C-alpha positions in Angstrom: 111.3 82.1 85.2 113.3 80.5 81.8 111.4 82.8 79.5 110.8 86.6 79.2 108.3 88.6 77.3 108.9 92.3 77.5 105.8 94.6 77.0 105.0 97.1 74.0 103.0 98.8 76.7 104.1 99.7 80.5 100.9 98.4 81.6 101.9 97.0 85.4 104.0 100.2 85.7 100.4 102.2 84.9 98.7 100.0 87.2 101.1 100.5 89.9 101.9 104.4 89.3 98.4 105.4 88.4 96.4 105.4 91.5 99.5 106.4 94.4 100.6 109.5 91.5 96.3 109.9 91.7 96.3 109.9 95.2 98.3 112.7 95.7 95.4 115.4 93.6 93.2 114.2 96.2 94.5 117.4 98.6 93.1 119.9 95.8 89.6 118.7 95.1 87.1 121.1 95.8 85.2 119.7 98.6 82.4 120.4 101.8 84.3 118.3 104.6 81.8 115.3 103.7 83.7 113.8 101.0 80.7 113.6 98.2 83.0 114.9 95.7 86.2 113.0 96.9 84.5 109.5 97.0 83.6 109.9 93.1 87.2 110.4 92.2 88.5 107.9 94.5 86.0 105.4 93.0 87.3 106.6 89.6 90.3 106.0 90.1 89.8 103.0 91.3 88.3 102.0 88.8 90.6 102.7 85.8 93.1 100.9 87.7 91.0 98.4 87.4 90.3 98.7 83.9 94.4 99.0 83.4 94.9 95.3 84.8 92.3 94.0 83.0 93.7 95.4 79.7 97.0 94.1 80.9 95.8 90.8 80.7 94.0 91.0 77.8 96.6 92.5 75.7 99.9 91.3 76.8 99.9 88.6 78.6 99.6 84.7 77.2 98.4 82.6 80.2 99.7 79.1 78.6 103.2 80.4 79.1 105.1 79.6 82.3 107.7 82.4 81.6 107.6 86.1 83.1 105.2 87.8 80.7 104.8 92.4 80.4 108.1 92.5 81.4 109.2 96.3 82.2 113.1 97.0 83.7 114.9 100.3 84.5 118.3 100.6 86.3 116.7 102.4 89.1 119.7 102.9 91.6 122.5 100.8 90.2 125.3 101.4 92.9 123.3 99.2 95.1 121.6 97.1 92.5 117.9 98.1 93.5 116.2 98.2 89.5 112.3 99.4 88.5 111.8 95.7 87.0 107.7 94.7 87.2 106.1 91.5 85.6 103.3 89.4 85.6 103.1 84.8 85.4 100.7 82.7 86.9 101.5 83.3 90.3 101.3 87.2 90.2 98.7 88.2 87.5 95.4 86.6 88.9 96.6 88.4 92.1 96.9 91.6 90.6 93.7 91.1 88.9 92.2 91.1 92.7 93.8 93.4 94.3 92.5 96.0 91.8 88.6 94.4 91.5 88.7 94.3 95.5 89.4 97.8 96.0 87.7 99.5 93.8 84.8 97.6 95.7 86.2 98.9 98.9 86.2 102.0 97.8 82.5 102.2 97.0 82.1 100.5 100.5 83.4 103.3 101.6 80.7 105.6 99.9 79.6 106.3 103.9 82.9 108.0 105.0 82.9 111.6 105.9 85.4 112.0 109.1 88.5 113.0 107.2 87.5 111.6 103.9 90.4 113.0 101.7 92.5 111.0 103.9 91.0 107.8 103.9 90.5 108.0 100.2 94.0 109.1 99.9 94.8 106.0 101.9 92.8 103.7 99.5 94.3 104.7 96.4 97.5 104.3 97.9 97.4 100.7 99.1 95.9 100.1 95.6 99.5 100.8 94.2 101.0 99.6 96.8 99.4 96.3 96.6 100.0 95.9 93.0 103.7 96.6 93.5 103.9 93.2 96.0 102.8 91.2 93.2 104.4 92.8 89.8 107.7 93.7 91.0 110.4 91.5 90.0 113.6 92.9 91.8 113.8 91.3 95.6 114.7 94.8 97.2 112.3 96.3 95.6 109.7 93.4 97.1 111.0 94.7 100.1 110.4 98.1 99.9 107.0 97.6 98.4 105.6 95.1 100.8 107.2 98.0 104.2 105.2 101.3 101.8 102.1 99.1 101.9 101.8 98.6 106.0 101.5 102.6 106.0 98.1 102.9 105.1 97.1 100.0 106.8 98.1 101.2 110.2 97.1 104.7 109.4 93.3 103.6 108.7 92.9 101.1 111.4 94.3 104.2 114.1 92.3 106.7 113.4 89.4 105.1 111.5 89.1 102.0 113.9 87.1 100.6 116.8 87.5 101.4 120.5 90.9 99.7 120.9 92.0 101.0 117.5 95.7 102.3 119.0 96.6 98.7 120.4 95.4 96.7 117.0 97.3 99.1 114.9 100.2 99.1 117.2 100.1 95.3 116.8 100.1 95.4 113.7 102.4 97.4 112.8 104.9 95.5 115.3 103.9 92.0 113.7 104.6 93.4 110.1 107.0 95.9 110.3 109.8 93.1 112.9 108.8 90.6 110.9 109.7 92.3 107.2 113.2 92.2 108.7 114.3 89.2 107.9 113.2 89.7 103.8 115.7 92.6 103.8 118.2 90.3 105.8 117.1 87.1 102.9 117.0 89.7 100.2 120.8 91.5 100.9 121.8 88.0 101.5 120.7 86.6 98.3 121.6 89.8 96.2 125.0 89.9 96.7 125.3 85.8 97.2 128.5 85.0 95.2 130.2 88.0 95.5 130.3 90.6 92.4 127.9 93.7 91.8 124.4 92.9 93.9 121.7 91.5 91.7 118.3 91.3 93.3 116.0 90.3 90.1 114.2 86.9 90.6 115.5 85.7 87.2 118.8 86.2 89.0 118.6 84.7 92.1 116.3 81.8 90.4 119.8 81.0 88.6 122.1 80.8 91.5 123.6 77.8 93.4 122.6 78.0 96.5 123.7 75.9 98.6 121.5 73.8 100.6 122.1 75.0 104.1 122.1 79.2 102.7 118.5 78.2 101.3 117.5 76.4 104.8 118.5 79.6 107.0 117.0 82.2 104.4 114.0 80.0 103.8 113.3 80.2 107.8 113.5 83.7 107.8 111.1 84.3 105.3 108.5 81.6 106.5 108.7 84.0 109.6 108.1 86.9 107.9 105.4 85.8 105.0 103.6 83.6 107.9 103.3 86.6 109.9 101.0 87.7 106.7 99.5 84.7 105.9 98.9 83.9 108.8 100.4 81.1 110.1 99.9 80.1 113.7 101.0 81.0 116.3 102.3 84.3 114.3 98.3 85.3 113.8 97.2 87.1 116.9 97.7 90.1 115.0 94.9 89.5 112.8 91.5 88.9 114.8 92.8 92.1 116.8 93.0 94.2 113.3 89.7 92.8 112.3 88.4 93.7 115.4 88.6 96.8 115.1 88.6 97.7 111.3 86.1 99.2 109.0 84.0 97.4 106.4 86.7 99.0 103.7 89.4 98.1 105.4 87.8 94.7 106.4 87.8 93.8 102.6 91.3 95.4 101.8 93.1 93.0 105.1 90.8 89.6 103.7 90.6 90.3 100.2 94.3 91.0 99.4 96.6 91.4 102.6 96.9 88.2 103.6 97.4 86.9 99.9 100.2 88.6 99.8 101.7 86.2 102.5 100.9 83.2 100.5 102.1 84.3 97.3 105.5 85.9 98.9 105.7 81.5 100.0 105.4 80.5 96.4 107.3 82.9 95.1 110.1 83.1 97.3 110.3 79.9 99.2 109.1 77.3 96.9 110.2 79.2 93.7 114.0 80.8 94.5 114.9 77.9 97.5 113.4 74.5 96.3 116.2 72.5 98.0 115.1 74.3 101.5 111.5 73.7 100.0 111.5 70.4 100.0 113.1 69.8 103.5 110.2 72.1 104.8 107.2 71.1 103.2 105.8 68.4 105.6 106.0 71.8 108.4 104.0 73.7 105.4 101.2 71.2 105.6 101.6 70.5 109.7 101.3 73.7 110.1 98.3 74.2 107.4 96.8 71.5 109.8 97.3 73.4 112.6 95.8 76.7 111.4 92.7 75.1 109.9 91.9 72.7 113.0 92.8 75.7 115.7 91.4 78.5 114.1 88.3 76.5 113.5 87.6 75.9 116.8 88.3 79.3 118.1 85.9 81.0 115.5 83.4 78.1 117.0 83.6 79.9 120.4 83.9 83.4 119.1 81.2 86.1 120.5 82.2 88.4 118.9 81.2 88.8 115.1 84.3 89.7 113.5 86.4 87.9 115.4 84.4 84.8 114.6 84.8 85.6 110.6 88.5 86.5 111.5 89.2 83.1 112.8 87.6 81.7 110.1 89.8 83.0 107.4 93.0 82.3 109.6 91.1 78.2 109.1 90.9 78.7 105.4 94.2 80.2 105.0 95.0 77.0 106.6 94.5 75.1 102.9 96.8 76.9 100.8 99.5 76.0 103.6 98.6 72.2 102.4 98.7 73.2 99.1 101.7 75.3 99.0 103.3 71.9 100.7 102.0 69.5 98.4 104.1 68.0 95.2 101.2 67.9 93.1 100.4 70.6 90.1 96.8 70.0 91.4 97.3 70.8 94.7 99.7 73.8 94.5 96.7 74.8 92.2 94.1 74.2 94.4 96.4 76.9 96.9 96.6 79.3 94.5 93.0 79.1 93.7 91.8 79.0 97.3 93.8 82.7 97.7 91.4 84.4 94.8 88.5 82.6 96.2 89.3 83.5 99.8 89.8 86.8 98.8 86.0 87.1 97.4 84.5 85.3 99.8 86.6 86.8 102.9 85.8 90.7 101.3 82.1 89.6 100.9 81.8 88.6 104.7 83.5 91.5 106.5 81.8 93.9 104.2 78.4 92.0 105.6 79.5 92.6 109.3 80.2 96.3 108.6 76.7 96.8 107.4 75.0 94.3 109.7 77.1 96.6 112.5 75.7 100.0 111.0 72.3 98.8 111.9 72.6 97.1 115.1 75.5 98.9 116.9 76.7 95.6 118.3 79.0 92.7 117.3 77.8 91.0 119.9 76.2 87.5 119.1 74.3 87.5 122.2 72.7 91.2 121.5 71.4 89.8 118.6 68.4 88.0 117.6 65.3 87.6 115.5 66.5 90.4 112.9 65.6 88.4 110.1 62.2 89.6 109.9 63.5 93.2 109.7 66.3 92.5 107.1 65.2 89.9 104.1 67.8 90.9 101.4 70.6 91.5 104.1 69.7 87.7 105.3 70.0 86.5 101.8 73.1 87.9 101.4 73.8 86.7 104.4 73.1 83.3 103.6 74.4 83.2 100.2 78.0 84.0 101.5 78.0 81.8 104.2 77.3 78.9 102.2 80.7 80.5 99.6 82.4 80.1 103.2 81.7 76.4 104.0 82.1 75.2 100.4 79.4 74.7 99.0 79.7 72.9 96.1 78.5 74.8 93.1 80.8 78.0 95.1 84.4 78.6 94.2 85.7 77.8 97.7 84.6 73.9 97.1 86.3 73.6 94.0 89.8 75.0 96.0 89.7 73.0 98.5 88.9 69.5 96.9 91.9 70.9 94.6 94.0 70.9 97.6 92.3 67.5 98.9 92.8 65.5 95.9 96.1 67.1 95.1 97.4 66.4 98.4 96.1 62.6 99.1 97.1 61.8 95.3 100.7 63.0 96.2 103.2 60.3 96.3 105.8 62.3 97.4 104.8 61.5 100.8 103.7 58.2 102.5 100.4 56.8 102.2 100.1 57.3 106.1 101.3 60.7 106.6 98.2 61.9 103.4 95.6 59.6 105.9 96.4 61.2 108.6 96.5 65.0 107.4 93.2 64.8 105.4 91.7 63.1 108.1 92.7 66.3 110.5 92.1 68.9 107.9 88.5 66.7 107.3 87.7 68.5 110.9 88.1 72.2 110.1 85.5 71.4 106.9 83.5 69.6 109.5 83.4 72.7 111.7 83.0 75.4 109.3 79.4 74.7 108.3 78.7 74.8 112.2 79.8 77.7 113.2 78.9 79.7 110.7 75.0 78.2 110.2 75.0 78.5 113.8 76.0 82.4 113.3 73.3 82.9 110.6 70.8 81.7 113.6 71.7 83.8 116.4 71.5 87.0 113.9 68.5 86.1 111.9 66.2 83.8 114.1 65.7 83.0 117.8 64.3 85.3 119.9 63.9 88.8 119.1 65.8 91.5 120.7 63.2 93.7 122.0 65.6 96.1 122.9 68.0 95.8 119.9 64.5 96.7 117.4 63.4 99.1 119.3 66.5 101.4 119.7 67.9 101.0 116.6 66.3 101.4 112.8 66.8 98.4 111.1 66.9 99.5 107.3 67.3 96.4 104.4 69.8 96.1 102.2 70.7 99.1 100.5 71.3 98.8 96.6 74.7 100.1 96.8 75.1 97.0 99.2 73.3 94.2 96.9 75.6 96.0 94.3 78.8 95.3 96.1 77.8 91.9 97.3 76.4 91.0 93.1 80.1 92.0 92.2 81.9 89.5 94.8 78.8 86.8 94.0 80.0 86.7 90.2 82.9 85.5 89.9 82.6 83.3 93.3 80.1 81.1 91.6 81.1 81.7 88.0 84.6 80.1 89.1 82.7 77.3 91.7 81.2 76.4 88.3 83.7 76.8 85.3 87.3 77.0 87.6 88.9 76.9 84.3 87.7 80.7 84.3 90.9 81.1 86.7 92.9 77.9 86.4 93.9 78.4 83.2 95.9 81.5 84.0 98.0 80.2 86.1 98.5 75.8 85.5 101.6 76.6 83.2 103.3 78.3 85.9 102.2 76.2 88.6 103.6 73.1 86.6 106.5 74.2 86.6 107.5 75.5 90.1 106.1 72.2 91.2 108.5 70.0 89.0 110.9 72.4 89.8 110.6 71.4 93.2 110.4 68.0 92.9 113.5 67.6 90.8 115.1 69.5 93.9 113.6 67.0 96.2 115.4 64.2 94.4 118.8 66.1 94.7 118.2 66.5 98.4 117.2 62.9 98.9 115.6 63.0 102.4 118.2 60.5 103.8 116.5 60.6 107.5 112.9 62.0 106.8 110.2 59.1 107.2 107.5 61.3 105.3 109.4 62.0 102.0 109.7 58.7 100.3 112.4 59.1 97.9 111.1 56.3 95.7 108.1 58.2 94.3 110.2 61.1 93.0 110.2 60.7 89.6 106.4 59.3 89.1 105.2 62.3 90.9 107.2 65.0 88.1 105.8 62.4 85.5 102.1 62.4 86.7 101.5 65.9 87.9 100.7 67.9 85.1 98.6 65.1 84.1 96.6 65.2 87.6 96.5 68.4 87.5 95.0 68.9 83.9 92.4 66.6 84.0 91.0 67.4 87.6 91.3 71.1 87.3 88.9 71.1 83.7 
């Protein structure tokens, strides 16, 4: 955050405002009620938004620089310190691209929606701009507003188009997420008014303030709760299985592909970057929570008989690697956390889309009621198999690279004692072993085994349609591409990650950890020197 590059063209503001403003045109589109004209309009807007974010990356973003780029700043409400400040660096640009990409595919996945289509596509486009804003804004108060406004479309999409328990799931979602957001507001006000004078909530300003260690610890704890709900961190996770259990396929894709990444991004942006001394104290806790996520969610997923809830708990388990990577003090481990967010966004979106497509055919989510449909839906079986192999981290897929980077980065991180590293790596490996067991057994129960005669006779099992194959194909291209050549994505953020890790290591050296048996103080200076070298060698 030491350097800012001002944008010559308002790429990021356009990517935020274009889909939101376009959404308000939907009520004026002539339509017969089935949404045929509206869905084409929404798809066009989503694709243009994706092209705008690609244009921002190609025309104004330099991945070799660590500072803020594409910066745009307008004094919006100076009396309260609110500034329209947007920009991108390595922490945000990959997720901005992921957001616009997944949203465009989610609009295409919503093609069959015929109930209140105008409102449905209005909410999808509003979410597109709102989620891009979460990653692009560079003002903490503006971040809070974007975080809050993004919740309303999700609530309505669950409450109106969800399953039988949609009201319960939507209410639980809004209580958890909106309630925890109060911690963001309190932390923003405390940090923005820190030191007296006129309030200033811009990230570049906050990064230069000398927050005391005690202040950082309180702010960090509050933000950890707020972002831990969205990540989600066990035991703050219980809203997610219920939300996924009632959501439609497009909403699944947005929840798994983008919403969970907001929590991981915010932990990097605020907790690790703006509160480095507190992060040095909390890092062991993040790693322990990550292991709890991996093991608990994997075991719970293994026991689930509902297909949506099984994949939902699988998502929680995979996000545990993000926590371990963020808690590590190596560029390789933190880079792996960033890659895991992108990778899981792609893989999670593909799996949940297939869940929705399968439910449309079988009209059941219970594994006990499925079986033997592989002969009827061979292409669907092939798509399920490839996406499941990606989720279980098959070599050659993006999930394998990201999890390997987290493991290697943490195990070689000399900021922690050897005993702690061995124990954590051994426990995390349990989740890696459980994942292929529950995913492959899931495939067997759906597509093989004894055929459910009643299911086959009462439903028309149509194989995958061209639209569905196209959506999965679009997701598999980057999944396999990143798996074979990780630098496709790691080069876009490695400079920012290395600067972040070095800042945290220096903060750890200042704090000292005299009472902690986990952190080995004598290893701090070598770790600062080694982190960039390790990251460069293993991500290339």
